[in-house]
C-alpha positions as CSV (number, residue, x, y, z in Angstrom):
1,M,-21.4,-3.3,16.9
2,F,-17.9,-4.3,18.0
3,D,-18.3,-2.2,21.2
4,E,-15.3,-3.9,22.6
5,F,-12.9,-2.4,20.1
6,L,-11.2,0.9,21.0
7,V,-9.7,1.5,17.6
8,W,-10.5,-0.2,14.3
9,A,-10.1,0.2,10.6
10,E,-13.0,-0.6,8.4
11,V,-12.1,-1.6,4.9
12,D,-14.7,-1.3,2.1
13,L,-13.9,-4.3,-0.2
14,D,-16.4,-3.0,-2.7
15,A,-14.2,0.1,-3.0
16,I,-11.2,-2.1,-3.6
17,A,-13.0,-4.2,-6.3
18,G,-14.5,-1.1,-7.8
19,N,-11.1,0.7,-8.0
20,A,-9.6,-2.4,-9.6
21,A,-12.3,-2.6,-12.2
22,A,-11.9,1.1,-13.0
23,I,-8.2,0.7,-13.4
24,K,-8.6,-2.4,-15.5
25,R,-10.9,-0.5,-17.9
26,H,-8.5,2.5,-17.9
27,V,-5.4,0.5,-18.9
28,G,-7.2,-1.8,-21.3
29,G,-7.7,-5.6,-21.4
30,R,-4.4,-6.3,-23.3
31,V,-2.3,-4.9,-20.4
32,A,-1.7,-7.1,-17.4
33,F,-3.0,-5.5,-14.3
34,M,-0.7,-6.3,-11.3
35,A,-2.2,-5.5,-8.0
36,V,0.4,-4.6,-5.3
37,V,-0.6,-6.0,-1.9
38,K,2.8,-5.8,-0.2
39,A,3.1,-4.6,3.4
40,N,-0.3,-6.1,4.4
41,A,-1.9,-4.4,1.4
42,Y,-0.7,-1.0,2.5
43,G,-2.2,-1.7,6.0
44,H,-5.6,-2.7,4.6
45,G,-5.2,-6.5,5.0
46,A,-3.4,-8.6,2.3
47,L,-5.8,-11.5,1.9
48,P,-9.2,-9.8,1.7
49,V,-7.7,-7.0,-0.5
50,A,-6.1,-9.6,-2.8
51,R,-9.4,-11.4,-3.2
52,A,-11.3,-8.2,-3.9
53,A,-8.6,-7.0,-6.4
54,L,-8.7,-10.2,-8.3
55,E,-12.5,-10.1,-8.3
56,G,-12.2,-6.5,-9.8
57,G,-10.0,-7.7,-12.6
58,A,-6.4,-7.9,-11.4
59,D,-4.4,-10.5,-13.3
60,W,-1.4,-10.7,-10.9
61,L,-0.6,-10.0,-7.3
62,V,2.6,-8.3,-6.3
63,V,4.4,-8.6,-2.9
64,N,7.8,-7.6,-1.7
65,R,8.9,-10.6,0.3
66,V,8.6,-14.3,-0.1
67,H,6.6,-14.9,3.2
68,E,4.0,-12.4,1.9
69,G,3.5,-14.5,-1.2
70,A,3.6,-17.8,0.7
71,A,0.8,-16.6,3.0
72,L,-1.4,-15.8,0.0
73,R,-0.8,-19.3,-1.4
74,R,-1.6,-21.0,1.9
75,A,-4.9,-19.1,1.8
76,G,-5.7,-20.7,-1.5
77,L,-5.0,-18.0,-4.0
78,T,-3.8,-19.3,-7.3
79,A,-3.1,-16.1,-9.3
80,P,0.5,-15.4,-10.4
81,I,2.4,-13.7,-7.6
82,L,5.5,-11.5,-8.3
83,V,7.9,-11.1,-5.4
84,M,9.5,-7.9,-6.6
85,G,12.0,-7.3,-3.7
86,Y,15.2,-8.9,-2.7
87,V,15.0,-12.7,-2.3
88,P,17.7,-14.4,-0.2
89,T,19.1,-17.7,-1.6
90,A,17.8,-19.4,1.5
91,A,14.2,-18.7,0.4
92,A,14.7,-20.5,-3.0
93,S,12.9,-23.6,-1.8
94,A,9.9,-21.6,-0.5
95,V,9.7,-19.8,-3.9
96,A,9.5,-23.1,-5.7
97,E,7.2,-24.7,-3.2
98,H,4.6,-21.9,-3.4
99,E,5.1,-21.3,-7.2
100,L,6.1,-17.7,-6.7
101,T,7.7,-15.5,-9.4
102,P,10.8,-13.9,-7.9
103,A,12.8,-10.9,-9.0
104,V,16.4,-12.1,-9.8
105,T,19.5,-9.9,-10.1
106,T,22.3,-12.3,-9.1
107,L,23.5,-15.5,-10.7
108,R,23.8,-17.0,-7.2
109,L,20.1,-16.6,-6.6
110,A,19.3,-17.9,-10.1
111,Q,21.4,-21.0,-9.4
112,A,19.7,-21.6,-6.0
113,L,16.3,-21.3,-7.7
114,S,17.4,-23.7,-10.4
115,T,18.3,-26.3,-7.8
116,A,15.0,-25.7,-5.9
117,S,12.9,-26.0,-9.0
118,Q,14.5,-29.4,-9.8
119,A,14.0,-30.6,-6.3
120,A,10.3,-29.5,-6.4
121,G,9.8,-31.1,-9.8
122,R,8.3,-27.9,-11.3
123,P,9.8,-24.9,-13.2
124,V,10.3,-21.5,-11.5
125,T,9.4,-18.5,-13.6
126,V,11.5,-15.4,-12.8
127,H,11.5,-11.7,-13.7
128,I,14.7,-9.7,-14.0
129,K,14.8,-6.3,-12.4
130,V,16.7,-3.6,-14.3
131,D,17.6,-0.3,-12.6
132,T,17.0,2.5,-15.1
133,G,17.6,5.3,-12.7
134,M,16.0,4.6,-9.3
135,G,19.4,3.7,-7.9
136,R,18.0,1.2,-5.5
137,F,17.7,-2.4,-6.6
138,G,18.4,-4.1,-9.9
139,L,20.9,-4.8,-12.7
140,E,22.6,-2.1,-14.7
141,P,21.0,-1.9,-18.1
142,A,24.2,-3.0,-19.9
143,E,24.2,-6.2,-17.7
144,A,20.7,-7.3,-18.4
145,V,20.9,-9.2,-21.6
146,G,24.0,-11.2,-20.6
147,F,22.4,-12.0,-17.3
148,A,19.2,-13.1,-19.0
149,Q,21.2,-15.4,-21.3
150,A,22.9,-17.0,-18.2
151,V,19.5,-17.5,-16.5
152,S,18.0,-19.1,-19.5
153,R,20.7,-21.7,-19.6
154,L,19.9,-22.9,-16.1
155,P,17.6,-25.9,-15.9
156,G,14.2,-25.4,-14.4
157,L,14.1,-21.6,-14.9
158,R,11.8,-19.7,-17.2
159,L,12.2,-16.0,-18.0
160,G,8.8,-14.6,-17.6
161,G,9.4,-10.9,-17.4
162,V,11.7,-7.9,-17.1
163,F,10.8,-4.8,-15.1
164,T,12.0,-1.5,-13.8
165,H,10.6,1.2,-11.4
166,F,10.1,4.9,-11.9
167,A,11.6,7.3,-9.4
168,T,9.6,10.5,-10.2
169,A,6.4,9.4,-11.9
170,D,4.4,11.3,-9.3
171,A,6.1,14.6,-10.4
172,A,4.4,17.1,-12.7
173,D,7.7,17.2,-14.7
174,G,7.8,14.0,-16.6
175,T,11.3,14.5,-18.0
176,Y,13.1,11.9,-15.8
177,T,10.4,9.3,-16.2
178,A,10.7,9.7,-20.0
179,Q,14.5,9.2,-19.6
180,Q,14.0,6.0,-17.6
181,L,11.5,4.7,-20.1
182,S,13.9,5.4,-22.9
183,V,16.6,3.4,-21.2
184,F,14.2,0.6,-20.6
185,N,13.1,0.6,-24.2
186,Q,16.8,0.4,-25.2
187,V,17.1,-2.7,-23.0
188,R,14.0,-4.2,-24.8
189,A,15.6,-3.5,-28.2
190,V,18.8,-5.3,-27.1
191,F,16.9,-8.3,-25.9
192,S,15.0,-8.4,-29.2
193,A,18.2,-8.2,-31.2
194,A,19.6,-11.1,-29.1
195,G,16.5,-13.2,-29.8
196,I,15.5,-13.4,-26.2
197,Q,11.7,-13.6,-25.9
198,V,10.2,-11.9,-22.8
199,P,6.4,-12.3,-22.3
200,L,6.0,-9.4,-19.9
201,W,7.7,-6.1,-19.8
202,H,6.5,-3.8,-17.0
203,A,7.4,-0.4,-15.6
204,A,4.3,1.7,-14.7
205,N,3.4,2.3,-11.1
206,S,0.2,4.0,-9.9
207,P,1.1,7.6,-10.8
208,A,2.3,6.5,-14.2
209,V,-0.9,4.5,-14.7
210,L,-3.0,7.5,-13.9
211,A,-1.0,10.1,-15.9
212,A,1.4,8.5,-18.4
213,P,-0.3,5.9,-20.6
214,G,2.8,5.6,-22.8
215,T,4.5,3.7,-20.0
216,Y,2.1,0.8,-19.8
217,L,4.0,-1.7,-22.0
218,D,2.8,-5.3,-21.3
219,G,1.8,-4.7,-17.7
220,V,1.2,-2.2,-14.9
221,R,1.8,-2.4,-11.2
222,V,-0.9,-0.6,-9.2
223,G,-0.4,0.0,-5.5
224,I,-1.7,3.2,-3.8
225,A,-4.4,3.8,-6.4
226,L,-6.0,0.4,-5.7
227,Y,-6.8,1.7,-2.2
228,G,-8.4,4.9,-3.6
229,L,-5.6,7.1,-2.3
230,R,-3.9,9.9,-4.3
231,A,-0.8,8.7,-6.1
232,S,0.5,12.2,-6.6
233,D,0.1,15.6,-5.1
234,E,1.3,17.2,-8.3
235,V,-0.7,15.4,-10.9
236,A,-4.5,15.1,-10.9
237,P,-5.7,11.5,-11.2
238,A,-7.3,10.4,-14.4
239,L,-9.8,8.4,-12.5
240,Q,-12.3,8.9,-9.7
241,L,-11.3,6.3,-7.1
242,R,-12.9,5.5,-3.7
243,P,-10.8,5.5,-0.5
244,A,-11.3,2.1,1.1
245,L,-10.2,2.6,4.7
246,T,-11.8,4.4,7.6
247,L,-9.9,4.6,10.9
248,T,-12.2,5.0,13.9
249,S,-11.7,5.1,17.7
250,R,-13.9,5.9,20.7
251,V,-14.3,8.7,23.2
252,G,-13.1,7.4,26.5
253,Q,-13.9,10.3,28.7
254,V,-15.4,13.8,28.5
255,R,-14.1,16.6,30.8
256,T,-14.2,20.3,31.2
257,L,-10.8,21.8,32.0
258,P,-10.5,25.3,33.5
259,A,-8.4,28.0,32.0
260,G,-4.6,27.4,32.5
261,S,-4.8,23.6,32.3
262,S,-2.0,21.8,30.5
263,I,-2.8,18.8,28.3
264,S,-0.6,15.8,27.7
265,Y,3.2,15.4,27.9
266,G,5.5,18.4,27.8
267,R,2.7,20.9,28.5
268,T,2.7,21.9,24.8
269,Y,-0.9,22.9,25.1
270,V,-2.4,25.1,27.8
271,T,-6.1,26.1,27.8
272,T,-6.9,29.8,27.6
273,C,-10.4,29.4,28.8
274,S,-12.8,26.8,30.2
275,T,-12.5,24.0,27.6
276,Q,-14.5,20.8,27.1
277,V,-12.2,18.0,25.9
278,A,-12.6,14.4,24.9
279,L,-10.1,11.6,25.4
280,I,-9.8,9.5,22.2
281,Q,-8.5,5.9,22.5
282,C,-5.9,6.0,19.7
283,G,-2.2,6.9,19.6
284,Y,1.1,6.2,18.1
285,G,1.0,2.7,19.5
286,D,-1.8,2.1,17.0
287,G,0.2,3.8,14.2
288,Y,-1.4,7.2,14.4
289,P,1.3,9.8,13.8
290,R,2.7,11.7,16.8
291,L,3.5,14.6,14.5
292,A,-0.2,15.3,14.4
293,S,0.1,16.7,17.9
294,N,-1.4,20.2,18.2
295,R,-1.9,20.0,14.4
296,G,-4.4,17.3,13.6
297,Q,-8.1,17.0,13.9
298,V,-10.6,14.1,14.4
299,L,-14.3,13.9,13.6
300,V,-16.8,13.7,16.5
301,H,-20.5,13.8,15.7
302,G,-19.5,14.8,12.1
303,R,-17.6,17.9,13.3
304,R,-13.9,18.6,13.4
305,A,-12.3,18.6,16.8
306,P,-8.7,19.8,17.0
307,I,-6.0,17.7,18.8
308,C,-4.8,19.4,22.0
309,G,-1.3,18.6,23.1
310,R,0.9,15.6,22.2
311,V,-0.4,12.4,20.8
312,C,0.4,9.7,23.3
313,M,1.1,5.9,22.7
314,D,-2.5,4.9,23.5
315,Q,-4.6,8.1,23.4
316,L,-5.0,11.7,22.5
317,V,-7.1,14.6,23.6
318,V,-9.3,16.8,21.4
319,D,-11.2,20.0,22.0
320,I,-15.0,19.4,21.6
321,S,-16.1,22.9,22.7
322,G,-17.9,23.2,19.4
323,V,-19.5,19.8,19.4
324,A,-22.7,19.2,21.4
325,G,-23.7,16.1,23.3
326,V,-20.4,14.1,23.2
327,Q,-20.4,11.1,25.6
328,A,-18.0,8.3,26.5
329,G,-18.3,5.5,23.9
330,D,-19.1,7.8,21.0
331,E,-17.2,7.1,17.8
332,A,-14.4,9.4,16.6
333,V,-13.1,9.1,13.0
334,L,-9.4,9.8,12.5
335,I,-9.3,8.9,8.8
336,G,-12.4,8.8,6.6
337,C,-15.9,10.2,6.6
338,Q,-18.4,11.0,9.3
339,G,-21.6,12.8,8.4
340,D,-20.9,15.4,5.8
341,E,-17.3,15.9,6.9
342,A,-14.1,14.0,5.8
343,I,-10.5,13.7,6.8
344,P,-8.6,11.9,4.1
345,A,-5.3,10.1,4.6
346,E,-3.6,12.8,2.6
347,E,-4.6,15.5,5.1
348,V,-3.3,13.4,8.0
349,A,0.0,13.0,6.0
350,G,0.3,16.7,5.7
351,W,0.0,17.1,9.5
352,A,2.6,14.4,9.9
353,E,5.0,15.8,7.2
354,T,4.9,12.5,5.3
355,I,2.9,10.8,2.6
356,N,-0.4,8.9,2.6
357,Y,1.5,5.6,1.9
358,E,3.1,5.9,5.4
359,V,-0.1,6.9,7.1
360,V,-2.0,3.7,6.2
361,T,0.9,1.2,6.3
362,H,1.8,2.3,9.8
363,L,-1.5,1.0,11.2
364,L,-0.4,-1.7,13.6
365,P,-1.8,-5.2,14.4
366,R,-3.6,-4.0,17.5
367,V,-5.9,-2.0,15.3
368,A,-8.8,-4.4,14.4
369,R,-9.7,-4.7,10.8
370,I,-13.4,-4.9,9.8
371,Y,-14.2,-5.9,6.2
372,R,-17.4,-5.0,4.5
373,R,-19.2,-5.9,1.3
374,L,-22.4,-4.1,0.4
375,G,-22.3,-2.5,3.8
376,Q,-22.3,-5.9,5.6
377,V,-19.5,-7.2,7.7
378,V,-17.9,-10.2,6.0
379,S,-14.9,-10.8,8.2
380,V,-13.0,-9.3,11.2
381,T,-9.3,-9.4,12.1
382,E,-9.1,-9.2,15.9
383,P,-6.6,-6.8,17.4
384,A,-3.3,-8.4,18.3
């Protein structure tokens, strides 16, 4: 099947829905479950993942940019969508048109949204972002209540939520997360004293959801855990989640190289004996990390085959001396399971000196996406 594809990612939508259901049970029905599908759902495919997450019990969808939310709306999704990143004033009309919930941190944006809401004839619900120690995006805690009061006076705007983001929830030492939560709770107390009603306070990301139930508040934002990937190297997850993505390529050629043969650019690998190698049709032009050169492995016939030499834009070479019967056209798994062996995204991240988030979000559009339910193909995104 799909013999024309040289590299493809298979996404198990049952794993997405199952992970969502497990997370929903874990946090409890009173807590809003906000599924983060930004960056093309961490490389997995925003629309199919969003549908599966909602089926599994997600109450909200979360994106970072307005165009991501607009695309989900155009596809027919009606669930609340939070745009939690920076929104330019020029996007105010699109926010109102697509009934998105933007993060606001400036009066200029709030005024633009007010104007857009009146033009569209419908209110715009907004969430206020408070920076409690991430140092990246948001209002200072002391500014939040005054800003909320100013927003509430603008026609057409509704204050639907206030949120913050944890900087170190993935660390074993929870001291800083506790400090951030304390600051956020102080903001909540000030809002309450000022008589400002906020339906949804939310702070917890995936590592906090899996390790710090005291951070749940009214809602949780779950990203990496939705995809079955480890949210932290330091904290064991509280749930068994299933990785949803498998990255597969094909053997393009099998050769036996004599001793003293150099492989790939820069001659960083030279054979010490007669070596059988296979050419795998995947490279950094597909999003596979170049830092896996001379470090990584792929699975061929369920066996590990080490990468020899530098990963190229379109291909890489592996040593298959220990793997019998390899032929051109055979499948090679770069992330995921084959037979009894597995290479998780976390292991690839280790070779690439990065994190699993980057490994999966780096998969580029020329990698086809194949979506399965109950083992059957339900949709395919052709390579671009």
